[in-house]
C-alpha positions in Angstrom: -13.0 -4.4 4.7 -12.0 -4.7 8.3 -8.8 -6.3 9.6 -8.5 -8.4 12.7 -7.9 -6.2 15.7 -10.8 -3.8 14.9 -14.2 -3.6 16.7 -16.8 -5.7 15.1 -20.3 -5.8 16.8 -18.6 -4.4 19.9 -16.1 -7.2 20.2 -12.4 -6.6 20.0 -10.7 -8.9 17.5 -7.2 -10.4 17.8 -4.5 -8.6 15.8 -1.5 -11.0 15.5 0.9 -8.3 14.2 -0.3 -5.4 16.4 -0.2 -3.2 13.3 -3.9 -2.5 12.8 -3.7 1.1 13.8 -0.9 1.7 11.3 -2.7 -0.2 8.6 -5.8 1.9 9.1 -3.8 5.1 8.9 -2.1 4.0 5.7 -5.5 3.2 4.2 -7.0 6.5 5.3 -4.2 8.4 3.6 -4.5 6.3 0.5 -8.3 6.9 0.3 -7.8 10.6 1.0 -5.5 10.8 -2.0 -7.8 8.9 -4.3 -10.8 11.0 -3.2 -9.0 14.2 -4.0 -7.8 12.8 -7.3 -11.3 11.8 -8.4 -12.8 15.2 -7.6 -10.0 17.1 -9.4 -10.2 14.8 -12.5 -14.0 14.7 -12.7 -14.1 18.5 -12.6 -11.2 18.8 -15.1 -12.9 16.4 -17.5 -16.2 18.3 -17.4 -14.6 21.8 -17.7 -12.1 20.6 -20.4 -14.7 19.1 -22.6 -17.2 22.0 -22.2 -16.7 24.8 -24.8 -18.2 27.3 -22.4 -17.4 28.3 -18.8 -18.7 25.7 -16.2 -19.1 26.7 -12.6 -16.5 24.3 -11.2 -13.1 24.9 -9.7 -10.6 23.3 -12.0 -7.0 23.7 -13.1 -8.0 23.3 -16.8 -9.4 25.9 -19.2 -12.9 25.5 -20.6 -12.7 23.5 -23.8 -9.0 22.5 -23.2 -9.8 18.9 -24.3 -12.6 19.8 -26.8 -10.8 18.8 -30.0 -12.7 17.8 -33.2 -11.8 14.1 -33.0 -12.5 11.8 -30.1 -9.0 10.3 -30.2 -7.5 13.8 -29.8 -9.8 14.5 -26.9 -8.8 11.3 -25.1 -5.1 11.8 -25.8 -5.1 15.4 -24.4 -7.1 14.4 -21.4 -5.0 11.4 -20.6 -1.8 13.5 -20.8 -3.3 15.8 -18.2 -4.7 13.0 -16.1 -1.3 11.3 -15.8 0.1 14.5 -14.3 -2.8 14.6 -11.8 -2.2 11.0 -10.9 1.4 11.7 -10.1 0.6 14.8 -8.2 -2.4 13.6 -6.1 -1.7 9.9 -5.7 2.0 9.1 -6.2 4.0 12.2 -5.2 4.6 14.1 -2.0 3.1 13.9 1.4 1.7 16.3 4.0 5.0 18.2 3.9 5.0 18.9 0.2 5.8 17.3 -3.2 8.6 14.9 -3.6 9.7 13.0 -6.7 10.7 9.4 -6.9 13.2 7.3 -8.9 11.0 4.5 -10.3 10.2 3.8 -14.0 11.9 7.0 -15.2 10.7 9.2 -12.3 13.4 11.2 -10.5 14.4 11.3 -6.8 14.7 8.7 -4.1 12.1 6.0 -3.3 12.9 6.5 0.4 11.2 9.9 0.0 8.0 8.4 -1.3 5.0 9.2 1.0 4.3 5.5 1.2 7.7 4.8 2.8 6.8 6.7 5.9 4.2 4.0 6.8 6.6 1.2 5.7 9.3 2.6 8.0 6.9 2.7 11.0 5.8 -0.9 10.3 9.4 -2.1 10.0 10.5 -0.4 13.2 7.5 -1.9 15.0 8.7 -5.3 13.6 12.2 -4.8 15.0 10.9 -4.1 18.5 8.3 -6.9 18.3 10.9 -9.4 17.0 13.3 -8.7 19.8 10.5 -8.8 22.4 9.3 -12.2 21.2 12.9 -13.6 21.1 13.2 -12.7 24.8 9.8 -14.3 25.6 11.0 -17.5 23.8 14.0 -17.7 26.1 16.7 -16.1 23.9 19.4 -14.1 25.7 18.7 -10.9 23.8 19.6 -7.6 25.4 17.1 -4.7 25.6 17.8 -1.9 23.2 19.0 0.6 25.8 20.9 3.6 24.3 23.1 1.6 21.9 24.3 4.7 20.2 25.7 6.3 23.4 24.5 9.6 22.1 21.0 9.7 23.5 19.4 8.7 20.1 16.4 6.5 19.7 17.9 2.9 19.9 15.3 1.5 17.6 16.1 4.1 15.0 19.8 3.3 15.4 19.1 -0.4 14.9 16.8 0.5 11.9 19.7 2.3 10.2 22.0 -0.6 10.4 22.9 -2.0 6.9 21.2 -5.3 7.2 17.9 -3.7 8.2 18.3 -0.9 5.6 18.7 -3.3 2.8 15.7 -5.3 3.8 13.3 -2.4 4.3 14.6 -0.8 1.1 13.1 -3.7 -0.9 9.7 -3.1 0.8 9.9 0.6 0.0 10.4 -0.2 -3.7 7.8 -2.9 -3.8 5.2 -0.7 -2.2 5.8 2.3 -4.4 6.1 0.4 -7.7 3.0 -1.5 -6.8 1.1 1.8 -6.5 2.6 3.0 -9.8 1.3 -0.2 -11.4 -2.1 0.4 -10.0 -2.3 3.9 -11.3 -0.9 2.9 -14.7 -3.6 0.2 -15.0 -6.2 2.7 -13.9 -5.1 5.2 -16.6 -5.3 2.5 -19.3 -8.8 1.5 -18.2 -9.9 5.2 -18.1 -8.7 5.8 -21.6 -10.6 2.8 -22.9 -13.9 3.6 -21.2 -13.7 7.3 -22.1 -13.1 6.5 -25.8 -16.1 4.2 -25.8 -18.2 6.7 -23.9 -17.3 9.4 -26.4 -18.1 7.1 -29.3 -21.5 6.5 -27.6 -22.1 10.2 -27.5 -22.2 10.5 -23.7 -22.0 14.0 -22.2 -19.0 15.3 -20.2 -20.9 14.8 -16.9 -21.8 11.2 -17.9 -18.2 10.5 -18.8 -17.1 11.9 -15.4 -19.4 9.4 -13.6 -17.9 6.6 -15.7 -14.4 7.8 -14.7 -15.4 7.7 -11.0 -16.7 4.2 -11.3 -13.4 3.0 -12.8 -11.4 4.6 -10.0 -13.5 3.8 -7.0 -15.8 1.0 -8.1 -18.9 2.8 -6.9 -21.8 1.2 -8.8 -19.7 0.2 -11.8 -18.5 -2.8 -13.7 -15.9 -1.3 -16.0 -12.5 -2.0 -14.5 -10.0 -4.6 -13.5 -11.3 -8.0 -12.2 -9.7 -10.7 -10.1 -9.3 -14.3 -11.0 -12.9 -15.0 -10.2 -14.1 -12.2 -12.4 -15.0 -9.9 -9.5 -14.6 -6.1 -10.0 -11.6 -4.6 -8.3 -11.3 -0.8 -8.6 -8.0 1.1 -8.4 -8.9 2.5 -5.0 -9.6 -1.0 -3.6 -6.4 -2.4 -5.1 -4.5 0.5 -3.5 -6.1 -0.3 -0.1 -5.1 -3.9 -0.5 -1.6 -2.9 -1.2 -1.4 -0.6 1.9 -2.6 -3.3 4.2 -0.5 -6.1 2.7 2.8 -4.2 2.6 2.5 -3.1 6.2 2.4 -6.8 7.1 5.4 -7.5 4.8 7.5 -4.8 6.4 6.7 -6.0 9.9 7.5 -9.6 9.0 10.8 -8.8 7.3 11.9 -6.9 10.4 11.0 -9.9 12.5 13.0 -12.2 10.3 16.1 -10.0 10.3 16.0 -9.9 14.2 15.7 -13.7 14.2 18.7 -13.9 11.8 20.6 -11.5 14.0 19.9 -13.8 17.0 21.3 -16.7 15.0 24.5 -14.8 14.4 24.8 -14.4 18.1 24.6 -18.2 18.6 20.9 -18.6 19.2 19.2 -21.3 17.1 15.8 -19.9 16.0 12.9 -21.5 14.2 9.6 -19.7 13.5 6.0 -20.6 14.3 3.2 -19.4 12.0 0.5 -17.6 14.0 -2.9 -16.6 12.4 -5.7 -14.4 13.8 -7.6 -17.6 14.7 -10.9 -16.1 13.6 -13.5 -17.0 11.0 -11.8 -14.8 8.4 -8.6 -16.9 8.3 -8.2 -18.3 4.8 -7.5 -21.9 4.0 -3.9 -21.1 3.0 -3.0 -19.6 6.4 -5.1 -22.1 8.4 -3.0 -24.8 6.9 0.2 -23.2 8.1 -1.1 -22.3 11.6 1.0 -23.6 14.4 3.6 -25.1 12.1 7.3 -24.5 12.6 9.6 -23.5 9.8 13.2 -22.5 9.4 13.9 -18.8 9.1 14.9 -19.3 5.5 11.7 -21.1 4.7 9.3 -18.6 6.4 11.0 -15.5 5.2 9.3 -15.2 1.8 6.0 -16.8 3.0 4.3 -13.9 4.9 2.2 -12.2 3.7 0.8 -15.3 2.1 -1.8 -13.3 0.1 -3.3 -9.8 -0.1 -4.6 -8.6 3.3 -2.8 -11.4 5.1 -2.6 -10.8 8.9 -0.2 -13.5 10.0 3.0 -13.2 12.0 6.0 -15.5 12.6 6.9 -16.0 16.2 10.3 -17.3 17.2 10.9 -20.7 18.6 14.3 -20.9 20.3 15.8 -24.4 19.9 17.9 -25.6 22.9 
């Protein structure tokens, strides 16, 4: 599902937040992780339920889950699957495995691989917020080398306590959201595998069912939205990635507007949508309206995959 700012039928679409490239990168990494997870888990399920050697590369032993009772099979497989979920979806990044302190996990949420993308979005938001304030007529200085040490001025600003607190909340929200998606996915997998085993399905048939639950490809056995539509774990994770980039960008904008207020500049915020046919009725109703900073702070993103931005209005 494309975001505004991409090429559609050869036409460049308007991207209000200018974060499309970052959103796409986040989604690609999310999809890469889910694809690797699906392959590993499908192979592991087939090998682990097969009493004889199967010609598949897997980190389980043949028959590892082949217990006499179906409940034992499901339990053994799900214990192993949880580890694979943490390894391939939740933990680490391209530089190696990292562990996180959320829901009993150890480490720091700032080290989560998802936080790399949130940091980038937030820093873009700092820069954009200050640029827009100057365009609106606020006497806001350029960044310059505020550290006096030759360091990146945006990074210096990013590390200030008021920004660190705000982005930290988005770090936690994004990672805990992904944990929630994987937990729901695991529960659904346990249910459909138990039913599949009760129906006498083969390991390869069960593996296909598992893939449908995770990716939604040709299946109807997973989480549905309020309209009863199927939403797979992979699609939910994609929605999370796109939405939280917008949230991080917006929160950085808001903090810069607040900072301007501290310096004596009275700032309101105007809601800007993409202005295309994909703008929802919620955001269309807000388009062009002006809000106080306190009012608009929790309003964007208004819904999953929201693409809106709050532009400053300097009040004389």
